[in-house]
mmCIF file of the N, C-alpha and C atoms, coordinates in Angstrom:
data_MODEL
# 
_entry.id   MODEL 
# 
loop_
_atom_site.group_PDB 
_atom_site.id 
_atom_site.type_symbol 
_atom_site.label_atom_id 
_atom_site.label_alt_id 
_atom_site.label_comp_id 
_atom_site.label_asym_id 
_atom_site.label_entity_id 
_atom_site.label_seq_id 
_atom_site.pdbx_PDB_ins_code 
_atom_site.Cartn_x 
_atom_site.Cartn_y 
_atom_site.Cartn_z 
_atom_site.occupancy 
_atom_site.B_iso_or_equiv 
_atom_site.pdbx_formal_charge 
_atom_site.auth_seq_id 
_atom_site.auth_comp_id 
_atom_site.auth_asym_id 
_atom_site.auth_atom_id 
_atom_site.pdbx_PDB_model_num 
ATOM 1   N N  . MET A 1 1  ? -65.019 -3.064  33.174 1.00 0.00 ? 1  MET A N  1 
ATOM 2   C CA . MET A 1 1  ? -65.198 -2.276  34.298 1.00 0.00 ? 1  MET A CA 1 
ATOM 3   C C  . MET A 1 1  ? -64.620 -0.699  34.279 1.00 0.00 ? 1  MET A C  1 
ATOM 4   N N  . LYS A 1 2  ? -63.516 -0.501  33.210 1.00 0.00 ? 2  LYS A N  1 
ATOM 5   C CA . LYS A 1 2  ? -63.029 0.966   32.845 1.00 0.00 ? 2  LYS A CA 1 
ATOM 6   C C  . LYS A 1 2  ? -64.393 1.831   32.477 1.00 0.00 ? 2  LYS A C  1 
ATOM 7   N N  . VAL A 1 3  ? -65.114 1.159   31.445 1.00 0.00 ? 3  VAL A N  1 
ATOM 8   C CA . VAL A 1 3  ? -66.218 1.920   30.900 1.00 0.00 ? 3  VAL A CA 1 
ATOM 9   C C  . VAL A 1 3  ? -67.056 2.032   32.082 1.00 0.00 ? 3  VAL A C  1 
ATOM 10  N N  . TYR A 1 4  ? -67.760 1.196   32.861 1.00 0.00 ? 4  TYR A N  1 
ATOM 11  C CA . TYR A 1 4  ? -68.591 1.055   33.924 1.00 0.00 ? 4  TYR A CA 1 
ATOM 12  C C  . TYR A 1 4  ? -68.202 2.122   34.903 1.00 0.00 ? 4  TYR A C  1 
ATOM 13  N N  . SER A 1 5  ? -66.842 2.405   35.103 1.00 0.00 ? 5  SER A N  1 
ATOM 14  C CA . SER A 1 5  ? -66.722 3.513   35.903 1.00 0.00 ? 5  SER A CA 1 
ATOM 15  C C  . SER A 1 5  ? -66.630 4.847   35.380 1.00 0.00 ? 5  SER A C  1 
ATOM 16  N N  . GLU A 1 6  ? -66.537 5.059   34.269 1.00 0.00 ? 6  GLU A N  1 
ATOM 17  C CA . GLU A 1 6  ? -66.395 6.072   33.506 1.00 0.00 ? 6  GLU A CA 1 
ATOM 18  C C  . GLU A 1 6  ? -67.852 6.652   33.619 1.00 0.00 ? 6  GLU A C  1 
ATOM 19  N N  . ARG A 1 7  ? -68.645 5.803   33.526 1.00 0.00 ? 7  ARG A N  1 
ATOM 20  C CA . ARG A 1 7  ? -70.354 6.434   33.499 1.00 0.00 ? 7  ARG A CA 1 
ATOM 21  C C  . ARG A 1 7  ? -70.862 5.867   34.984 1.00 0.00 ? 7  ARG A C  1 
ATOM 22  N N  . THR A 1 8  ? -70.299 5.556   35.942 1.00 0.00 ? 8  THR A N  1 
ATOM 23  C CA . THR A 1 8  ? -70.929 5.447   37.275 1.00 0.00 ? 8  THR A CA 1 
ATOM 24  C C  . THR A 1 8  ? -70.242 6.454   38.509 1.00 0.00 ? 8  THR A C  1 
ATOM 25  N N  . GLU A 1 9  ? -70.855 7.005   38.894 1.00 0.00 ? 9  GLU A N  1 
ATOM 26  C CA . GLU A 1 9  ? -70.337 8.207   39.864 1.00 0.00 ? 9  GLU A CA 1 
ATOM 27  C C  . GLU A 1 9  ? -69.856 7.208   41.037 1.00 0.00 ? 9  GLU A C  1 
ATOM 28  N N  . ASN A 1 10 ? -68.859 7.748   41.796 1.00 0.00 ? 10 ASN A N  1 
ATOM 29  C CA . ASN A 1 10 ? -68.099 7.150   42.866 1.00 0.00 ? 10 ASN A CA 1 
ATOM 30  C C  . ASN A 1 10 ? -67.627 6.000   42.783 1.00 0.00 ? 10 ASN A C  1 
ATOM 31  N N  . VAL A 1 11 ? -67.321 5.602   41.334 1.00 0.00 ? 11 VAL A N  1 
ATOM 32  C CA . VAL A 1 11 ? -66.587 4.493   41.184 1.00 0.00 ? 11 VAL A CA 1 
ATOM 33  C C  . VAL A 1 11 ? -65.496 4.689   40.081 1.00 0.00 ? 11 VAL A C  1 
ATOM 34  N N  . THR A 1 12 ? -64.440 4.052   40.836 1.00 0.00 ? 12 THR A N  1 
ATOM 35  C CA . THR A 1 12 ? -62.837 4.365   40.034 1.00 0.00 ? 12 THR A CA 1 
ATOM 36  C C  . THR A 1 12 ? -62.022 2.749   39.821 1.00 0.00 ? 12 THR A C  1 
ATOM 37  N N  . TYR A 1 13 ? -61.743 2.957   38.522 1.00 0.00 ? 13 TYR A N  1 
ATOM 38  C CA . TYR A 1 13 ? -61.062 2.048   37.651 1.00 0.00 ? 13 TYR A CA 1 
ATOM 39  C C  . TYR A 1 13 ? -59.384 2.084   38.134 1.00 0.00 ? 13 TYR A C  1 
ATOM 40  N N  . ILE A 1 14 ? -59.087 1.034   38.793 1.00 0.00 ? 14 ILE A N  1 
ATOM 41  C CA . ILE A 1 14 ? -57.891 1.041   39.325 1.00 0.00 ? 14 ILE A CA 1 
ATOM 42  C C  . ILE A 1 14 ? -57.261 -0.215  38.060 1.00 0.00 ? 14 ILE A C  1 
ATOM 43  N N  . ASN A 1 15 ? -55.929 0.300   37.456 1.00 0.00 ? 15 ASN A N  1 
ATOM 44  C CA . ASN A 1 15 ? -55.717 -0.562  36.440 1.00 0.00 ? 15 ASN A CA 1 
ATOM 45  C C  . ASN A 1 15 ? -54.343 -1.341  37.388 1.00 0.00 ? 15 ASN A C  1 
ATOM 46  N N  . ILE A 1 16 ? -54.668 -2.498  37.612 1.00 0.00 ? 16 ILE A N  1 
ATOM 47  C CA . ILE A 1 16 ? -53.384 -3.146  38.182 1.00 0.00 ? 16 ILE A CA 1 
ATOM 48  C C  . ILE A 1 16 ? -53.216 -4.320  37.179 1.00 0.00 ? 16 ILE A C  1 
ATOM 49  N N  . TRP A 1 17 ? -53.225 -4.496  36.192 1.00 0.00 ? 17 TRP A N  1 
ATOM 50  C CA . TRP A 1 17 ? -53.169 -5.105  35.054 1.00 0.00 ? 17 TRP A CA 1 
ATOM 51  C C  . TRP A 1 17 ? -51.667 -4.929  34.395 1.00 0.00 ? 17 TRP A C  1 
ATOM 52  N N  . ASP A 1 18 ? -51.403 -4.083  33.833 1.00 0.00 ? 18 ASP A N  1 
ATOM 53  C CA . ASP A 1 18 ? -50.493 -3.492  33.267 1.00 0.00 ? 18 ASP A CA 1 
ATOM 54  C C  . ASP A 1 18 ? -48.988 -3.616  33.488 1.00 0.00 ? 18 ASP A C  1 
ATOM 55  N N  . ILE A 1 19 ? -49.286 -3.450  35.055 1.00 0.00 ? 19 ILE A N  1 
ATOM 56  C CA . ILE A 1 19 ? -47.993 -3.306  35.955 1.00 0.00 ? 19 ILE A CA 1 
ATOM 57  C C  . ILE A 1 19 ? -47.404 -4.970  36.121 1.00 0.00 ? 19 ILE A C  1 
ATOM 58  N N  . THR A 1 20 ? -47.966 -5.829  35.690 1.00 0.00 ? 20 THR A N  1 
ATOM 59  C CA . THR A 1 20 ? -48.038 -7.256  35.872 1.00 0.00 ? 20 THR A CA 1 
ATOM 60  C C  . THR A 1 20 ? -47.398 -7.944  34.276 1.00 0.00 ? 20 THR A C  1 
ATOM 61  N N  . LEU A 1 21 ? -47.176 -6.712  33.480 1.00 0.00 ? 21 LEU A N  1 
ATOM 62  C CA . LEU A 1 21 ? -46.887 -7.212  32.048 1.00 0.00 ? 21 LEU A CA 1 
ATOM 63  C C  . LEU A 1 21 ? -45.281 -7.248  32.024 1.00 0.00 ? 21 LEU A C  1 
ATOM 64  N N  . ASN A 1 22 ? -44.552 -7.916  31.373 1.00 0.00 ? 22 ASN A N  1 
ATOM 65  C CA . ASN A 1 22 ? -43.121 -7.893  30.659 1.00 0.00 ? 22 ASN A CA 1 
ATOM 66  C C  . ASN A 1 22 ? -42.967 -6.823  29.610 1.00 0.00 ? 22 ASN A C  1 
ATOM 67  N N  . LYS A 1 23 ? -42.164 -6.760  28.971 1.00 0.00 ? 23 LYS A N  1 
ATOM 68  C CA . LYS A 1 23 ? -41.508 -5.908  27.722 1.00 0.00 ? 23 LYS A CA 1 
ATOM 69  C C  . LYS A 1 23 ? -42.435 -6.098  26.846 1.00 0.00 ? 23 LYS A C  1 
ATOM 70  N N  . SER A 1 24 ? -42.478 -7.697  26.885 1.00 0.00 ? 24 SER A N  1 
ATOM 71  C CA . SER A 1 24 ? -43.551 -8.263  25.472 1.00 0.00 ? 24 SER A CA 1 
ATOM 72  C C  . SER A 1 24 ? -44.882 -8.226  25.968 1.00 0.00 ? 24 SER A C  1 
ATOM 73  N N  . GLY A 1 25 ? -45.390 -7.841  26.581 1.00 0.00 ? 25 GLY A N  1 
ATOM 74  C CA . GLY A 1 25 ? -46.928 -7.753  26.983 1.00 0.00 ? 25 GLY A CA 1 
ATOM 75  C C  . GLY A 1 25 ? -47.378 -9.164  27.478 1.00 0.00 ? 25 GLY A C  1 
ATOM 76  N N  . LYS A 1 26 ? -46.540 -9.879  27.927 1.00 0.00 ? 26 LYS A N  1 
ATOM 77  C CA . LYS A 1 26 ? -47.088 -11.109 28.882 1.00 0.00 ? 26 LYS A CA 1 
ATOM 78  C C  . LYS A 1 26 ? -46.976 -10.827 30.208 1.00 0.00 ? 26 LYS A C  1 
ATOM 79  N N  . PRO A 1 27 ? -47.720 -11.873 31.086 1.00 0.00 ? 27 PRO A N  1 
ATOM 80  C CA . PRO A 1 27 ? -47.559 -11.834 32.475 1.00 0.00 ? 27 PRO A CA 1 
ATOM 81  C C  . PRO A 1 27 ? -46.166 -12.203 32.807 1.00 0.00 ? 27 PRO A C  1 
ATOM 82  N N  . MET A 1 28 ? -45.634 -11.365 33.649 1.00 0.00 ? 28 MET A N  1 
ATOM 83  C CA . MET A 1 28 ? -44.065 -11.663 34.519 1.00 0.00 ? 28 MET A CA 1 
ATOM 84  C C  . MET A 1 28 ? -44.110 -12.801 35.318 1.00 0.00 ? 28 MET A C  1 
ATOM 85  N N  . PRO A 1 29 ? -43.434 -14.095 34.840 1.00 0.00 ? 29 PRO A N  1 
ATOM 86  C CA . PRO A 1 29 ? -43.408 -15.626 35.486 1.00 0.00 ? 29 PRO A CA 1 
ATOM 87  C C  . PRO A 1 29 ? -43.072 -15.216 36.986 1.00 0.00 ? 29 PRO A C  1 
ATOM 88  N N  . GLU A 1 30 ? -42.195 -14.375 37.266 1.00 0.00 ? 30 GLU A N  1 
ATOM 89  C CA . GLU A 1 30 ? -41.332 -14.028 38.619 1.00 0.00 ? 30 GLU A CA 1 
ATOM 90  C C  . GLU A 1 30 ? -42.519 -13.659 39.635 1.00 0.00 ? 30 GLU A C  1 
ATOM 91  N N  . ILE A 1 31 ? -43.715 -13.120 39.467 1.00 0.00 ? 31 ILE A N  1 
ATOM 92  C CA . ILE A 1 31 ? -44.557 -12.755 40.397 1.00 0.00 ? 31 ILE A CA 1 
ATOM 93  C C  . ILE A 1 31 ? -45.733 -13.580 40.792 1.00 0.00 ? 31 ILE A C  1 
ATOM 94  N N  . PHE A 1 32 ? -45.599 -14.861 40.266 1.00 0.00 ? 32 PHE A N  1 
ATOM 95  C CA . PHE A 1 32 ? -46.692 -15.739 40.508 1.00 0.00 ? 32 PHE A CA 1 
ATOM 96  C C  . PHE A 1 32 ? -46.034 -17.121 41.335 1.00 0.00 ? 32 PHE A C  1 
ATOM 97  N N  . ILE A 1 33 ? -46.982 -17.860 42.165 1.00 0.00 ? 33 ILE A N  1 
ATOM 98  C CA . ILE A 1 33 ? -46.480 -18.949 42.833 1.00 0.00 ? 33 ILE A CA 1 
ATOM 99  C C  . ILE A 1 33 ? -46.478 -20.148 41.727 1.00 0.00 ? 33 ILE A C  1 
ATOM 100 N N  . GLN A 1 34 ? -46.414 -21.378 42.110 1.00 0.00 ? 34 GLN A N  1 
ATOM 101 C CA . GLN A 1 34 ? -45.872 -22.139 40.784 1.00 0.00 ? 34 GLN A CA 1 
ATOM 102 C C  . GLN A 1 34 ? -46.857 -22.676 39.882 1.00 0.00 ? 34 GLN A C  1 
ATOM 103 N N  . ASP A 1 35 ? -48.490 -22.198 40.569 1.00 0.00 ? 35 ASP A N  1 
ATOM 104 C CA . ASP A 1 35 ? -49.502 -22.523 39.795 1.00 0.00 ? 35 ASP A CA 1 
ATOM 105 C C  . ASP A 1 35 ? -49.568 -21.626 38.683 1.00 0.00 ? 35 ASP A C  1 
ATOM 106 N N  . MET A 1 36 ? -48.964 -20.398 38.544 1.00 0.00 ? 36 MET A N  1 
ATOM 107 C CA . MET A 1 36 ? -49.144 -19.516 37.467 1.00 0.00 ? 36 MET A CA 1 
ATOM 108 C C  . MET A 1 36 ? -50.487 -18.852 37.477 1.00 0.00 ? 36 MET A C  1 
ATOM 109 N N  . LEU A 1 37 ? -51.164 -19.016 38.808 1.00 0.00 ? 37 LEU A N  1 
ATOM 110 C CA . LEU A 1 37 ? -52.582 -18.187 38.738 1.00 0.00 ? 37 LEU A CA 1 
ATOM 111 C C  . LEU A 1 37 ? -52.493 -17.334 39.805 1.00 0.00 ? 37 LEU A C  1 
ATOM 112 N N  . HIS A 1 38 ? -52.148 -17.536 40.639 1.00 0.00 ? 38 HIS A N  1 
ATOM 113 C CA . HIS A 1 38 ? -51.859 -16.866 42.182 1.00 0.00 ? 38 HIS A CA 1 
ATOM 114 C C  . HIS A 1 38 ? -50.704 -16.170 42.460 1.00 0.00 ? 38 HIS A C  1 
ATOM 115 N N  . TYR A 1 39 ? -50.654 -14.574 42.631 1.00 0.00 ? 39 TYR A N  1 
ATOM 116 C CA . TYR A 1 39 ? -49.712 -13.799 43.066 1.00 0.00 ? 39 TYR A CA 1 
ATOM 117 C C  . TYR A 1 39 ? -48.522 -14.295 44.084 1.00 0.00 ? 39 TYR A C  1 
ATOM 118 N N  . ASN A 1 40 ? -47.698 -14.245 44.027 1.00 0.00 ? 40 ASN A N  1 
ATOM 119 C CA . ASN A 1 40 ? -46.488 -14.624 45.389 1.00 0.00 ? 40 ASN A CA 1 
ATOM 120 C C  . ASN A 1 40 ? -46.374 -12.905 45.939 1.00 0.00 ? 40 ASN A C  1 
ATOM 121 N N  . GLU A 1 41 ? -45.423 -13.113 46.923 1.00 0.00 ? 41 GLU A N  1 
ATOM 122 C CA . GLU A 1 41 ? -45.312 -11.503 47.635 1.00 0.00 ? 41 GLU A CA 1 
ATOM 123 C C  . GLU A 1 41 ? -44.989 -10.556 46.472 1.00 0.00 ? 41 GLU A C  1 
ATOM 124 N N  . LYS A 1 42 ? -44.005 -10.842 45.635 1.00 0.00 ? 42 LYS A N  1 
ATOM 125 C CA . LYS A 1 42 ? -43.595 -9.895  44.871 1.00 0.00 ? 42 LYS A CA 1 
ATOM 126 C C  . LYS A 1 42 ? -45.119 -9.205  44.067 1.00 0.00 ? 42 LYS A C  1 
ATOM 127 N N  . GLY A 1 43 ? -45.821 -10.318 43.304 1.00 0.00 ? 43 GLY A N  1 
ATOM 128 C CA . GLY A 1 43 ? -46.988 -9.814  42.776 1.00 0.00 ? 43 GLY A CA 1 
ATOM 129 C C  . GLY A 1 43 ? -47.996 -8.867  43.588 1.00 0.00 ? 43 GLY A C  1 
ATOM 130 N N  . TYR A 1 44 ? -48.339 -9.425  45.129 1.00 0.00 ? 44 TYR A N  1 
ATOM 131 C CA . TYR A 1 44 ? -49.090 -8.526  45.305 1.00 0.00 ? 44 TYR A CA 1 
ATOM 132 C C  . TYR A 1 44 ? -48.522 -7.196  45.841 1.00 0.00 ? 44 TYR A C  1 
ATOM 133 N N  . ASP A 1 45 ? -46.951 -7.188  45.982 1.00 0.00 ? 45 ASP A N  1 
ATOM 134 C CA . ASP A 1 45 ? -46.309 -5.622  46.432 1.00 0.00 ? 45 ASP A CA 1 
ATOM 135 C C  . ASP A 1 45 ? -46.568 -4.705  44.994 1.00 0.00 ? 45 ASP A C  1 
ATOM 136 N N  . LEU A 1 46 ? -46.706 -5.137  43.880 1.00 0.00 ? 46 LEU A N  1 
ATOM 137 C CA . LEU A 1 46 ? -46.901 -4.601  42.479 1.00 0.00 ? 46 LEU A CA 1 
ATOM 138 C C  . LEU A 1 46 ? -48.358 -4.000  42.975 1.00 0.00 ? 46 LEU A C  1 
ATOM 139 N N  . TRP A 1 47 ? -49.392 -4.713  43.042 1.00 0.00 ? 47 TRP A N  1 
ATOM 140 C CA . TRP A 1 47 ? -50.805 -4.374  43.319 1.00 0.00 ? 47 TRP A CA 1 
ATOM 141 C C  . TRP A 1 47 ? -50.417 -3.318  44.419 1.00 0.00 ? 47 TRP A C  1 
ATOM 142 N N  . TYR A 1 48 ? -49.984 -3.470  45.547 1.00 0.00 ? 48 TYR A N  1 
ATOM 143 C CA . TYR A 1 48 ? -50.109 -2.427  46.498 1.00 0.00 ? 48 TYR A CA 1 
ATOM 144 C C  . TYR A 1 48 ? -49.225 -1.188  46.333 1.00 0.00 ? 48 TYR A C  1 
ATOM 145 N N  . SER A 1 49 ? -48.323 -1.303  45.445 1.00 0.00 ? 49 SER A N  1 
ATOM 146 C CA . SER A 1 49 ? -47.852 0.117   44.983 1.00 0.00 ? 49 SER A CA 1 
ATOM 147 C C  . SER A 1 49 ? -48.800 1.081   44.161 1.00 0.00 ? 49 SER A C  1 
ATOM 148 N N  . VAL A 1 50 ? -50.025 0.454   43.350 1.00 0.00 ? 50 VAL A N  1 
ATOM 149 C CA . VAL A 1 50 ? -50.961 0.980   42.857 1.00 0.00 ? 50 VAL A CA 1 
ATOM 150 C C  . VAL A 1 50 ? -51.982 1.294   43.895 1.00 0.00 ? 50 VAL A C  1 
ATOM 151 N N  . LEU A 1 51 ? -52.696 0.575   44.639 1.00 0.00 ? 51 LEU A N  1 
ATOM 152 C CA . LEU A 1 51 ? -53.600 0.501   45.417 1.00 0.00 ? 51 LEU A CA 1 
ATOM 153 C C  . LEU A 1 51 ? -53.622 1.460   46.446 1.00 0.00 ? 51 LEU A C  1 
ATOM 154 N N  . LYS A 1 52 ? -52.612 1.522   46.894 1.00 0.00 ? 52 LYS A N  1 
ATOM 155 C CA . LYS A 1 52 ? -51.928 2.550   48.302 1.00 0.00 ? 52 LYS A CA 1 
ATOM 156 C C  . LYS A 1 52 ? -52.284 3.977   47.751 1.00 0.00 ? 52 LYS A C  1 
ATOM 157 N N  . ASN A 1 53 ? -52.392 4.594   46.470 1.00 0.00 ? 53 ASN A N  1 
ATOM 158 C CA . ASN A 1 53 ? -52.822 5.511   46.571 1.00 0.00 ? 53 ASN A CA 1 
ATOM 159 C C  . ASN A 1 53 ? -54.423 5.944   46.348 1.00 0.00 ? 53 ASN A C  1 
ATOM 160 N N  . TYR A 1 54 ? -55.152 4.793   46.192 1.00 0.00 ? 54 TYR A N  1 
ATOM 161 C CA . TYR A 1 54 ? -56.674 4.896   46.312 1.00 0.00 ? 54 TYR A CA 1 
ATOM 162 C C  . TYR A 1 54 ? -57.190 4.721   47.477 1.00 0.00 ? 54 TYR A C  1 
ATOM 163 N N  . ILE A 1 55 ? -56.762 3.956   48.718 1.00 0.00 ? 55 ILE A N  1 
ATOM 164 C CA . ILE A 1 55 ? -57.165 3.487   49.721 1.00 0.00 ? 55 ILE A CA 1 
ATOM 165 C C  . ILE A 1 55 ? -56.476 4.546   50.633 1.00 0.00 ? 55 ILE A C  1 
ATOM 166 N N  . PRO A 1 56 ? -57.484 5.045   51.634 1.00 0.00 ? 56 PRO A N  1 
ATOM 167 C CA . PRO A 1 56 ? -56.934 5.655   52.731 1.00 0.00 ? 56 PRO A CA 1 
ATOM 168 C C  . PRO A 1 56 ? -56.475 5.258   54.262 1.00 0.00 ? 56 PRO A C  1 
# 
């Protein structure tokens, strides 16, 4: 997606993955619900901290 956005006008790549990783480069378990697939409120708050800069 990043490469696509670099080659496509009016498309912006927003990296929301890196902020969900711990110092070891693994997903932070505390941002997921029990299934370890879907985010909990803390996880979505992380997304929001990045996305708010791109959405008017």
